[in-house]
The first five atom37 places (N, CA, C, CB, O) and aatype in JSON, in Angstrom:
{
  "aatype": [12, 0, 0, 8, 6, 0, 15, 0, 5, 0, 7, 7, 7, 15, 7, 15, 0, 16, 0, 16, 16, 7, 15, 10, 7, 19, 0, 0, 0, 7, 3, 10, 9, 19, 0, 16, 19, 7, 17, 18, 10, 7, 16, 13, 19, 15, 19, 16, 3, 15, 19, 7, 7, 2, 16, 17, 16, 5, 19, 7, 16, 6, 10, 15, 10, 7, 7, 7, 15, 15, 5, 15, 10, 1, 19, 18, 18, 15, 19, 10, 15, 0, 7, 7, 15, 7, 13, 16, 19, 16, 13, 16, 0, 15, 7, 16, 7, 16, 18, 14, 16, 9, 19, 0, 3, 1, 13, 15, 7, 15, 0, 13, 0, 0, 3, 19, 16, 0, 7, 0, 6, 14],
  "atom_mask": [
    [1, 1, 1, 1, 1],
    [1, 1, 1, 1, 1],
    [1, 1, 1, 1, 1],
    [1, 1, 1, 1, 1],
    [1, 1, 1, 1, 1],
    [1, 1, 1, 1, 1],
    [1, 1, 1, 1, 1],
    [1, 1, 1, 1, 1],
    [1, 1, 1, 1, 1],
    [1, 1, 1, 1, 1],
    [1, 1, 1, 0, 1],
    [1, 1, 1, 0, 1],
    [1, 1, 1, 0, 1],
    [1, 1, 1, 1, 1],
    [1, 1, 1, 0, 1],
    [1, 1, 1, 1, 1],
    [1, 1, 1, 1, 1],
    [1, 1, 1, 1, 1],
    [1, 1, 1, 1, 1],
    [1, 1, 1, 1, 1],
    [1, 1, 1, 1, 1],
    [1, 1, 1, 0, 1],
    [1, 1, 1, 1, 1],
    [1, 1, 1, 1, 1],
    [1, 1, 1, 0, 1],
    [1, 1, 1, 1, 1],
    [1, 1, 1, 1, 1],
    [1, 1, 1, 1, 1],
    [1, 1, 1, 1, 1],
    [1, 1, 1, 0, 1],
    [1, 1, 1, 1, 1],
    [1, 1, 1, 1, 1],
    [1, 1, 1, 1, 1],
    [1, 1, 1, 1, 1],
    [1, 1, 1, 1, 1],
    [1, 1, 1, 1, 1],
    [1, 1, 1, 1, 1],
    [1, 1, 1, 0, 1],
    [1, 1, 1, 1, 1],
    [1, 1, 1, 1, 1],
    [1, 1, 1, 1, 1],
    [1, 1, 1, 0, 1],
    [1, 1, 1, 1, 1],
    [1, 1, 1, 1, 1],
    [1, 1, 1, 1, 1],
    [1, 1, 1, 1, 1],
    [1, 1, 1, 1, 1],
    [1, 1, 1, 1, 1],
    [1, 1, 1, 1, 1],
    [1, 1, 1, 1, 1],
    [1, 1, 1, 1, 1],
    [1, 1, 1, 0, 1],
    [1, 1, 1, 0, 1],
    [1, 1, 1, 1, 1],
    [1, 1, 1, 1, 1],
    [1, 1, 1, 1, 1],
    [1, 1, 1, 1, 1],
    [1, 1, 1, 1, 1],
    [1, 1, 1, 1, 1],
    [1, 1, 1, 0, 1],
    [1, 1, 1, 1, 1],
    [1, 1, 1, 1, 1],
    [1, 1, 1, 1, 1],
    [1, 1, 1, 1, 1],
    [1, 1, 1, 1, 1],
    [1, 1, 1, 0, 1],
    [1, 1, 1, 0, 1],
    [1, 1, 1, 0, 1],
    [1, 1, 1, 1, 1],
    [1, 1, 1, 1, 1],
    [1, 1, 1, 1, 1],
    [1, 1, 1, 1, 1],
    [1, 1, 1, 1, 1],
    [1, 1, 1, 1, 1],
    [1, 1, 1, 1, 1],
    [1, 1, 1, 1, 1],
    [1, 1, 1, 1, 1],
    [1, 1, 1, 1, 1],
    [1, 1, 1, 1, 1],
    [1, 1, 1, 1, 1],
    [1, 1, 1, 1, 1],
    [1, 1, 1, 1, 1],
    [1, 1, 1, 0, 1],
    [1, 1, 1, 0, 1],
    [1, 1, 1, 1, 1],
    [1, 1, 1, 0, 1],
    [1, 1, 1, 1, 1],
    [1, 1, 1, 1, 1],
    [1, 1, 1, 1, 1],
    [1, 1, 1, 1, 1],
    [1, 1, 1, 1, 1],
    [1, 1, 1, 1, 1],
    [1, 1, 1, 1, 1],
    [1, 1, 1, 1, 1],
    [1, 1, 1, 0, 1],
    [1, 1, 1, 1, 1],
    [1, 1, 1, 0, 1],
    [1, 1, 1, 1, 1],
    [1, 1, 1, 1, 1],
    [1, 1, 1, 1, 1],
    [1, 1, 1, 1, 1],
    [1, 1, 1, 1, 1],
    [1, 1, 1, 1, 1],
    [1, 1, 1, 1, 1],
    [1, 1, 1, 1, 1],
    [1, 1, 1, 1, 1],
    [1, 1, 1, 1, 1],
    [1, 1, 1, 1, 1],
    [1, 1, 1, 0, 1],
    [1, 1, 1, 1, 1],
    [1, 1, 1, 1, 1],
    [1, 1, 1, 1, 1],
    [1, 1, 1, 1, 1],
    [1, 1, 1, 1, 1],
    [1, 1, 1, 1, 1],
    [1, 1, 1, 1, 1],
    [1, 1, 1, 1, 1],
    [1, 1, 1, 1, 1],
    [1, 1, 1, 0, 1],
    [1, 1, 1, 1, 1],
    [1, 1, 1, 1, 1],
    [1, 1, 1, 1, 1]
  ],
  "atom_positions": [
    [[-6.99, -2.43, -34.36], [-7.85, -2.79, -33.26], [-6.98, -3.45, -32.2], [-9.01, -3.71, -33.71], [-6.3, -4.44, -32.48]],
    [[-7.0, -2.92, -31.0], [-6.23, -3.48, -29.89], [-7.1, -4.47, -29.12], [-5.72, -2.36, -28.96], [-8.31, -4.26, -28.98]],
    [[-6.49, -5.53, -28.64], [-7.24, -6.52, -27.87], [-6.5, -6.83, -26.57], [-7.45, -7.82, -28.69], [-5.27, -6.75, -26.5]],
    [[-7.27, -7.18, -25.55], [-6.72, -7.55, -24.25], [-7.55, -8.7, -23.72], [-6.72, -6.33, -23.25], [-8.78, -8.62, -23.76]],
    [[-6.94, -9.78, -23.24], [-7.67, -10.96, -22.79], [-7.37, -11.27, -21.33], [-7.31, -12.17, -23.67], [-6.26, -11.04, -20.84]],
    [[-8.39, -11.81, -20.64], [-8.23, -12.26, -19.26], [-9.16, -13.44, -19.03], [-8.52, -11.1, -18.25], [-10.19, -13.55, -19.7]],
    [[-8.82, -14.32, -18.11], [-9.65, -15.48, -17.83], [-9.6, -15.84, -16.35], [-9.22, -16.68, -18.69], [-8.74, -15.36, -15.61]],
    [[-10.54, -16.69, -15.94], [-10.57, -17.16, -14.55], [-11.4, -18.42, -14.46], [-11.14, -16.08, -13.61], [-12.27, -18.67, -15.3]],
    [[-11.13, -19.22, -13.44], [-11.93, -20.41, -13.14], [-12.06, -20.5, -11.64], [-11.29, -21.7, -13.74], [-11.11, -20.23, -10.91]],
    [[-13.26, -20.88, -11.18], [-13.49, -21.0, -9.74], [-13.95, -22.42, -9.44], [-14.55, -19.97, -9.25], [-14.52, -23.09, -10.3]],
    [[-13.72, -22.87, -8.22], [-14.14, -24.18, -7.79], [-15.64, -24.27, -7.61], [0.0, 0.0, 0.0], [-16.35, -23.28, -7.71]],
    [[-16.11, -25.47, -7.35], [-17.53, -25.72, -7.17], [-18.03, -25.22, -5.84], [0.0, 0.0, 0.0], [-17.81, -24.07, -5.49]],
    [[-18.69, -26.07, -5.11], [-19.25, -25.67, -3.83], [-20.76, -25.78, -3.88], [0.0, 0.0, 0.0], [-21.32, -26.34, -4.83]],
    [[-21.42, -25.25, -2.89], [-22.87, -25.28, -2.87], [-23.38, -23.85, -3.0], [-23.42, -25.96, -1.58], [-22.63, -22.91, -2.78]],
    [[-24.63, -23.69, -3.33], [-25.2, -22.36, -3.53], [-24.78, -21.82, -4.88], [0.0, 0.0, 0.0], [-25.06, -22.44, -5.91]],
    [[-24.11, -20.67, -4.89], [-23.65, -20.12, -6.16], [-22.14, -19.97, -6.13], [-24.33, -18.77, -6.45], [-21.53, -19.86, -5.07]],
    [[-21.54, -19.96, -7.31], [-20.1, -19.78, -7.44], [-19.85, -18.75, -8.53], [-19.38, -21.13, -7.76], [-20.59, -18.67, -9.5]],
    [[-18.8, -17.97, -8.36], [-18.48, -16.94, -9.34], [-17.04, -17.08, -9.82], [-18.7, -15.56, -8.75], [-16.17, -17.58, -9.11]],
    [[-16.81, -16.63, -11.04], [-15.47, -16.52, -11.59], [-15.34, -15.11, -12.14], [-15.19, -17.61, -12.71], [-16.17, -14.68, -12.95]],
    [[-14.32, -14.39, -11.72], [-14.08, -13.02, -12.17], [-12.77, -12.96, -12.92], [-14.08, -12.02, -10.98], [-11.74, -13.45, -12.44]],
    [[-12.8, -12.37, -14.11], [-11.58, -12.26, -14.91], [-10.54, -11.42, -14.2], [-11.89, -11.67, -16.28], [-10.86, -10.63, -13.31]],
    [[-9.31, -11.59, -14.61], [-8.29, -10.64, -14.23], [-8.6, -9.33, -14.94], [0.0, 0.0, 0.0], [-9.57, -9.27, -15.71]],
    [[-7.82, -8.3, -14.72], [-8.08, -7.0, -15.32], [-8.0, -7.05, -16.84], [-7.1, -5.97, -14.78], [-7.07, -7.62, -17.42]],
    [[-8.99, -6.43, -17.48], [-8.97, -6.25, -18.93], [-8.38, -4.89, -19.28], [-10.39, -6.4, -19.51], [-8.55, -4.4, -20.4]],
    [[-7.7, -4.28, -18.33], [-7.05, -2.99, -18.56], [-8.02, -1.84, -18.37], [0.0, 0.0, 0.0], [-9.02, -1.95, -17.66]],
    [[-7.71, -0.73, -19.01], [-8.55, 0.46, -18.92], [-9.57, 0.4, -20.06], [-7.7, 1.78, -18.99], [-9.23, 0.63, -21.22]],
    [[-10.8, 0.08, -19.72], [-11.87, -0.01, -20.71], [-12.54, 1.35, -20.86], [-12.91, -1.1, -20.32], [-12.64, 2.11, -19.9]],
    [[-12.99, 1.63, -22.08], [-13.64, 2.91, -22.35], [-15.0, 2.68, -22.98], [-12.76, 3.79, -23.27], [-15.25, 1.63, -23.57]],
    [[-15.87, 3.66, -22.85], [-17.17, 3.59, -23.52], [-16.91, 3.34, -25.0], [-18.0, 4.9, -23.3], [-16.06, 3.99, -25.61]],
    [[-17.66, 2.4, -25.58], [-17.5, 2.05, -26.98], [-16.64, 0.82, -27.21], [0.0, 0.0, 0.0], [-16.67, 0.26, -28.3]],
    [[-15.87, 0.39, -26.2], [-15.1, -0.84, -26.35], [-16.05, -2.03, -26.43], [-14.1, -1.01, -25.16], [-17.14, -2.01, -25.86]],
    [[-15.63, -3.06, -27.15], [-16.38, -4.3, -27.25], [-15.76, -5.33, -26.32], [-16.41, -4.83, -28.72], [-14.56, -5.57, -26.38]],
    [[-16.58, -5.94, -25.47], [-16.13, -7.03, -24.61], [-16.88, -8.28, -25.06], [-16.39, -6.72, -23.08], [-18.11, -8.27, -25.18]],
    [[-16.15, -9.36, -25.31], [-16.75, -10.65, -25.64], [-16.34, -11.62, -24.53], [-16.28, -11.17, -27.07], [-15.16, -11.79, -24.25]],
    [[-17.34, -12.25, -23.91], [-17.09, -13.17, -22.79], [-17.69, -14.54, -23.09], [-17.67, -12.6, -21.47], [-18.86, -14.65, -23.46]],
    [[-16.89, -15.57, -22.93], [-17.35, -16.95, -23.06], [-17.37, -17.54, -21.65], [-16.43, -17.79, -24.02], [-16.37, -17.51, -20.94]],
    [[-18.53, -18.07, -21.26], [-18.69, -18.64, -19.92], [-19.06, -20.11, -20.03], [-19.75, -17.87, -19.11], [-19.79, -20.52, -20.93]],
    [[-18.55, -20.9, -19.11], [-18.85, -22.32, -19.07], [-19.03, -22.77, -17.64], [0.0, 0.0, 0.0], [-18.49, -22.16, -16.72]],
    [[-19.81, -23.84, -17.45], [-20.02, -24.37, -16.11], [-20.43, -25.83, -16.2], [-21.09, -23.56, -15.36], [-20.85, -26.32, -17.24]],
    [[-20.28, -26.5, -15.07], [-20.6, -27.91, -14.93], [-21.75, -28.04, -13.95], [-19.35, -28.73, -14.46], [-21.72, -27.44, -12.88]],
    [[-22.77, -28.79, -14.31], [-23.98, -28.93, -13.5], [-24.58, -27.55, -13.26], [-23.66, -29.63, -12.14], [-24.22, -26.61, -13.96]],
    [[-25.46, -27.4, -12.33], [-26.0, -26.09, -11.97], [-26.67, -25.35, -13.11], [0.0, 0.0, 0.0], [-26.93, -25.91, -14.17]],
    [[-26.94, -24.07, -12.88], [-27.61, -23.23, -13.86], [-26.93, -21.87, -13.96], [-29.09, -23.06, -13.48], [-26.29, -21.4, -13.02]],
    [[-27.07, -21.27, -15.11], [-26.56, -19.93, -15.37], [-27.3, -18.93, -14.5], [-26.7, -19.56, -16.87], [-28.51, -19.05, -14.31]],
    [[-26.59, -17.94, -13.95], [-27.22, -16.88, -13.17], [-27.03, -15.53, -13.86], [-26.65, -16.83, -11.74], [-28.01, -14.87, -14.2]],
    [[-25.77, -15.1, -14.07], [-25.57, -13.76, -14.64], [-24.15, -13.54, -15.14], [-25.9, -12.71, -13.62], [-23.21, -14.25, -14.77]],
    [[-24.03, -12.53, -16.02], [-22.74, -11.96, -16.42], [-22.84, -10.48, -16.07], [-22.42, -12.2, -17.97], [-23.76, -9.79, -16.51]],
    [[-21.88, -9.99, -15.29], [-21.86, -8.58, -14.88], [-20.44, -8.05, -15.04], [-22.37, -8.41, -13.41], [-19.51, -8.82, -15.31]],
    [[-20.27, -6.75, -14.86], [-18.92, -6.19, -14.94], [-18.67, -5.28, -13.75], [-18.73, -5.42, -16.25], [-19.59, -4.94, -13.0]],
    [[-17.41, -4.87, -13.6], [-17.0, -4.09, -12.44], [-17.53, -2.67, -12.44], [-15.5, -4.06, -12.38], [-17.49, -2.0, -11.41]],
    [[-18.02, -2.19, -13.57], [-18.55, -0.83, -13.64], [-20.06, -0.83, -13.4], [-18.23, -0.2, -15.0], [-20.58, 0.06, -12.73]],
    [[-20.76, -1.82, -13.95], [-22.22, -1.87, -13.85], [-22.86, -0.94, -14.87], [0.0, 0.0, 0.0], [-22.22, -0.01, -15.35]],
    [[-24.11, -1.2, -15.18], [-24.82, -0.35, -16.12], [-24.6, -0.73, -17.58], [0.0, 0.0, 0.0], [-25.28, -0.19, -18.45]],
    [[-23.67, -1.65, -17.87], [-23.47, -2.11, -19.23], [-24.43, -3.26, -19.53], [-22.0, -2.54, -19.46], [-24.72, -4.07, -18.65]],
    [[-24.91, -3.33, -20.76], [-25.85, -4.37, -21.17], [-25.08, -5.53, -21.77], [-26.88, -3.83, -22.18], [-24.23, -5.34, -22.65]],
    [[-25.38, -6.75, -21.3], [-24.75, -7.97, -21.81], [-25.76, -8.75, -22.63], [-24.2, -8.84, -20.64], [-26.85, -9.04, -22.14]],
    [[-25.42, -9.08, -23.88], [-26.32, -9.75, -24.81], [-25.77, -11.13, -25.15], [-26.52, -8.92, -26.1], [-24.6, -11.26, -25.5]],
    [[-26.62, -12.16, -25.04], [-26.19, -13.51, -25.37], [-26.12, -13.67, -26.89], [-27.15, -14.56, -24.76], [-27.0, -13.2, -27.61]],
    [[-25.06, -14.33, -27.36], [-24.89, -14.63, -28.77], [-25.37, -16.06, -29.01], [-23.39, -14.45, -29.22], [-24.85, -16.99, -28.4]],
    [[-26.35, -16.24, -29.87], [-26.84, -17.59, -30.16], [-27.52, -18.22, -28.97], [0.0, 0.0, 0.0], [-28.11, -17.52, -28.14]],
    [[-27.45, -19.53, -28.88], [-28.11, -20.27, -27.81], [-27.07, -20.96, -26.92], [-29.09, -21.31, -28.4], [-25.91, -21.1, -27.29]],
    [[-27.52, -21.38, -25.76], [-26.65, -22.12, -24.84], [-26.29, -23.45, -25.47], [-27.35, -22.33, -23.46], [-27.14, -24.13, -26.05]],
    [[-25.03, -23.83, -25.37], [-24.55, -25.1, -25.9], [-24.3, -26.07, -24.76], [-23.28, -24.9, -26.73], [-23.76, -25.69, -23.72]],
    [[-24.7, -27.31, -24.95], [-24.4, -28.37, -23.99], [-23.43, -29.32, -24.67], [-25.69, -29.11, -23.51], [-23.63, -29.72, -25.81]],
    [[-22.37, -29.67, -23.94], [-21.42, -30.61, -24.51], [-22.07, -31.97, -24.62], [-20.13, -30.68, -23.67], [-22.81, -32.38, -23.73]],
    [[-21.79, -32.67, -25.68], [-22.42, -33.97, -25.95], [-21.84, -35.1, -25.11], [0.0, 0.0, 0.0], [-21.02, -34.87, -24.22]],
    [[-22.26, -36.28, -25.41], [-21.73, -37.47, -24.77], [-22.15, -37.63, -23.32], [0.0, 0.0, 0.0], [-21.41, -38.23, -22.53]],
    [[-23.31, -37.1, -22.95], [-23.79, -37.24, -21.59], [-23.15, -36.29, -20.6], [0.0, 0.0, 0.0], [-23.36, -36.42, -19.39]],
    [[-22.37, -35.33, -21.09], [-21.72, -34.37, -20.2], [-22.75, -33.4, -19.63], [-20.61, -33.6, -20.94], [-23.77, -33.13, -20.27]],
    [[-22.49, -32.88, -18.45], [-23.35, -31.89, -17.82], [-22.72, -30.51, -17.88], [-23.65, -32.26, -16.37], [-22.94, -29.68, -17.0]],
    [[-21.92, -30.27, -18.93], [-21.25, -29.0, -19.08], [-21.99, -28.13, -20.1], [-19.79, -29.2, -19.52], [-22.48, -28.63, -21.11]],
    [[-22.07, -26.83, -19.81], [-22.77, -25.89, -20.69], [-21.86, -24.71, -21.0], [-24.07, -25.4, -20.04], [-20.9, -24.43, -20.28]],
    [[-22.18, -24.02, -22.1], [-21.37, -22.91, -22.59], [-22.28, -21.84, -23.17], [-20.34, -23.39, -23.63], [-23.24, -22.15, -23.87]],
    [[-21.97, -20.56, -22.89], [-22.66, -19.42, -23.48], [-21.62, -18.37, -23.87], [-23.72, -18.83, -22.5], [-20.54, -18.3, -23.28]],
    [[-21.97, -17.55, -24.88], [-21.13, -16.43, -25.28], [-21.96, -15.16, -25.15], [-20.6, -16.61, -26.75], [-23.12, -15.12, -25.56]],
    [[-21.36, -14.11, -24.57], [-22.0, -12.82, -24.38], [-21.11, -11.71, -24.92], [-22.32, -12.57, -22.89], [-19.9, -11.87, -25.0]],
    [[-21.74, -10.59, -25.29], [-20.96, -9.41, -25.66], [-21.59, -8.17, -25.08], [-20.83, -9.29, -27.18], [-22.78, -8.15, -24.75]],
    [[-20.78, -7.12, -24.97], [-21.26, -5.82, -24.54], [-20.44, -4.75, -25.25], [-21.17, -5.66, -23.0], [-19.21, -4.8, -25.25]],
    [[-21.12, -3.79, -25.86], [-20.45, -2.58, -26.33], [-20.63, -1.61, -25.17], [-21.06, -2.02, -27.72], [-21.74, -1.15, -24.9]],
    [[-19.55, -1.31, -24.5], [-19.61, -0.6, -23.23], [-20.2, 0.8, -23.34], [-18.25, -0.53, -22.63], [-19.83, 1.59, -24.21]],
    [[-21.12, 1.08, -22.42], [-21.63, 2.45, -22.28], [-20.79, 3.17, -21.22], [-23.14, 2.45, -21.88], [-20.75, 4.4, -21.18]],
    [[-20.1, 2.39, -20.37], [-19.22, 2.95, -19.34], [-18.05, 2.0, -19.13], [-19.99, 3.18, -18.0], [-18.22, 0.78, -19.15]],
    [[-16.89, 2.55, -18.93], [-15.69, 1.75, -18.7], [-14.99, 2.2, -17.44], [0.0, 0.0, 0.0], [-15.58, 2.87, -16.59]],
    [[-13.74, 1.83, -17.32], [-12.97, 2.23, -16.16], [-11.67, 1.47, -16.07], [0.0, 0.0, 0.0], [-11.44, 0.53, -16.84]],
    [[-10.84, 1.86, -15.14], [-9.55, 1.22, -14.91], [-9.75, -0.12, -14.21], [-8.64, 2.14, -14.08], [-10.66, -0.26, -13.38]],
    [[-8.91, -1.1, -14.54], [-9.01, -2.4, -13.89], [-10.31, -3.11, -14.18], [0.0, 0.0, 0.0], [-10.84, -3.81, -13.32]],
    [[-10.85, -2.94, -15.38], [-12.16, -3.5, -15.77], [-12.16, -5.02, -15.7], [-12.53, -3.04, -17.19], [-11.26, -5.67, -16.24]],
    [[-13.16, -5.6, -15.03], [-13.3, -7.05, -14.92], [-14.72, -7.47, -15.28], [-12.95, -7.53, -13.5], [-15.65, -6.66, -15.25]],
    [[-14.88, -8.74, -15.61], [-16.18, -9.33, -15.91], [-16.37, -10.52, -14.98], [-16.3, -9.75, -17.42], [-15.45, -11.31, -14.79]],
    [[-17.57, -10.65, -14.41], [-17.88, -11.72, -13.47], [-19.02, -12.58, -13.99], [-18.22, -11.15, -12.09], [-20.03, -12.07, -14.46]],
    [[-18.83, -13.89, -13.88], [-19.87, -14.86, -14.25], [-20.28, -15.61, -12.99], [-19.35, -15.86, -15.36], [-19.43, -16.05, -12.21]],
    [[-21.59, -15.76, -12.79], [-22.12, -16.48, -11.64], [-23.01, -17.62, -12.12], [-22.9, -15.53, -10.69], [-23.85, -17.44, -13.01]],
    [[-22.82, -18.79, -11.51], [-23.67, -19.96, -11.75], [-24.13, -20.47, -10.39], [-22.92, -21.08, -12.56], [-23.43, -20.31, -9.39]],
    [[-25.31, -21.09, -10.36], [-25.8, -21.62, -9.09], [-25.88, -23.15, -9.14], [-27.18, -21.02, -8.75], [-26.01, -23.75, -10.21]],
    [[-25.78, -23.74, -7.97], [-25.86, -25.19, -7.86], [-24.59, -25.73, -7.24], [0.0, 0.0, 0.0], [-23.59, -25.02, -7.12]],
    [[-24.62, -27.0, -6.86], [-23.48, -27.65, -6.25], [-22.51, -28.12, -7.32], [-23.93, -28.84, -5.38], [-22.92, -28.74, -8.3]],
    [[-21.24, -27.82, -7.14], [-20.2, -28.28, -8.07], [-20.26, -27.65, -9.44], [0.0, 0.0, 0.0], [-20.08, -28.34, -10.44]],
    [[-20.51, -26.34, -9.52], [-20.7, -25.69, -10.82], [-19.4, -25.42, -11.58], [-21.44, -24.41, -10.64], [-19.41, -25.45, -12.81]],
    [[-18.31, -25.15, -10.91], [-17.02, -24.86, -11.53], [-17.13, -23.84, -12.66], [-16.4, -26.15, -12.06], [-16.83, -24.18, -13.81]],
    [[-17.56, -22.61, -12.38], [-17.7, -21.61, -13.44], [-16.34, -21.2, -14.01], [-18.43, -20.39, -12.91], [-15.34, -21.1, -13.3]],
    [[-16.34, -20.97, -15.32], [-15.15, -20.54, -16.04], [-15.52, -19.39, -16.94], [-14.52, -21.71, -16.85], [-16.6, -19.4, -17.55]],
    [[-14.66, -18.38, -17.05], [-14.91, -17.25, -17.94], [-13.63, -16.85, -18.64], [-15.5, -16.07, -17.16], [-12.55, -16.82, -18.04]],
    [[-13.76, -16.54, -19.93], [-12.68, -15.96, -20.72], [-13.28, -14.74, -21.39], [-12.08, -16.99, -21.77], [-14.33, -14.84, -22.02]],
    [[-12.62, -13.59, -21.27], [-13.14, -12.36, -21.86], [-12.04, -11.65, -22.65], [-13.7, -11.44, -20.78], [-10.87, -11.68, -22.27]],
    [[-12.45, -11.02, -23.73], [-11.56, -10.22, -24.56], [-12.13, -8.82, -24.68], [-11.37, -10.86, -25.96], [-13.35, -8.65, -24.82]],
    [[-11.27, -7.82, -24.63], [-11.68, -6.43, -24.84], [-11.07, -5.94, -26.13], [-11.25, -5.51, -23.64], [-9.86, -6.07, -26.35]],
    [[-11.91, -5.37, -27.0], [-11.46, -4.83, -28.27], [-11.72, -3.33, -28.29], [-12.16, -5.53, -29.46], [-12.81, -2.88, -27.93]],
    [[-10.72, -2.57, -28.7], [-10.87, -1.13, -28.78], [-10.05, -0.63, -29.97], [-10.42, -0.44, -27.46], [-9.28, -1.38, -30.56]],
    [[-10.23, 0.62, -30.3], [-9.44, 1.22, -31.36], [-10.3, 1.82, -32.45], [0.0, 0.0, 0.0], [-11.51, 1.63, -32.48]],
    [[-9.66, 2.55, -33.33], [-10.39, 3.31, -34.34], [-11.11, 2.42, -35.33], [-9.44, 4.21, -35.07], [-12.18, 2.8, -35.8]],
    [[-10.57, 1.24, -35.68], [-11.25, 0.37, -36.65], [-12.57, -0.11, -36.08], [-10.36, -0.83, -37.04], [-13.59, -0.12, -36.78]],
    [[-12.57, -0.52, -34.81], [-13.81, -0.97, -34.19], [-14.79, 0.18, -34.05], [-13.53, -1.61, -32.83], [-15.98, 0.01, -34.33]],
    [[-14.32, 1.34, -33.6], [-15.19, 2.5, -33.41], [-15.85, 2.9, -34.72], [-14.39, 3.68, -32.85], [-17.02, 3.28, -34.72]],
    [[-15.13, 2.81, -35.84], [-15.71, 3.16, -37.14], [-16.81, 2.18, -37.51], [-14.64, 3.18, -38.24], [-17.84, 2.59, -38.05]],
    [[-16.63, 0.89, -37.23], [-17.67, -0.11, -37.51], [-18.92, 0.15, -36.7], [-17.15, -1.51, -37.22], [-20.03, 0.06, -37.24]],
    [[-18.78, 0.47, -35.42], [-19.92, 0.73, -34.56], [-20.66, 1.97, -35.03], [-19.47, 0.9, -33.09], [-21.89, 1.97, -35.09]],
    [[-19.92, 3.03, -35.38], [-20.53, 4.26, -35.86], [-21.32, 4.02, -37.15], [-19.46, 5.34, -36.08], [-22.37, 4.62, -37.36]],
    [[-20.8, 3.15, -38.0], [-21.46, 2.85, -39.28], [-22.63, 1.9, -39.11], [-20.47, 2.25, -40.25], [-23.36, 1.65, -40.07]],
    [[-22.84, 1.36, -37.9], [-23.95, 0.45, -37.63], [-23.67, -0.99, -37.95], [0.0, 0.0, 0.0], [-24.6, -1.79, -38.05]],
    [[-22.41, -1.35, -38.11], [-22.05, -2.75, -38.4], [-22.26, -3.6, -37.16], [-20.58, -2.86, -38.89], [-22.13, -3.12, -36.04]],
    [[-22.58, -4.87, -37.37], [-22.72, -5.81, -36.25], [-21.35, -6.05, -35.63], [-23.36, -7.16, -36.72], [-20.37, -6.19, -36.36]],
    [[-21.27, -6.09, -34.3], [-19.97, -6.37, -33.65], [-19.58, -7.81, -33.86], [-20.03, -6.06, -32.14], [-18.52, -8.23, -33.4]]
  ]
}
């Protein structure tokens, strides 16, 4: 199974702020993308990708860091229905001073494809 990772962080501001990963390489239909997003203050808006049309599913529940922190974290995955060259993932949060952060990994290869075909959970 081959993996490729990219990350990004964006500053705060007012309204909404986005963080887009660097290129995850050439993604293909059937590849698994796992994205971890975090933000400070504000609210979650969306996780999207550069191709569009792929479904992003949240894993578990949103986590809030303890100790009175206003930081939140979510994990999403997508088994791509469409890929492309220079594939990126974008996270958007709204509110003042959100500081969105995203880290994404792309997994591909015959071992992963066999698991998906067999109906195994990603």
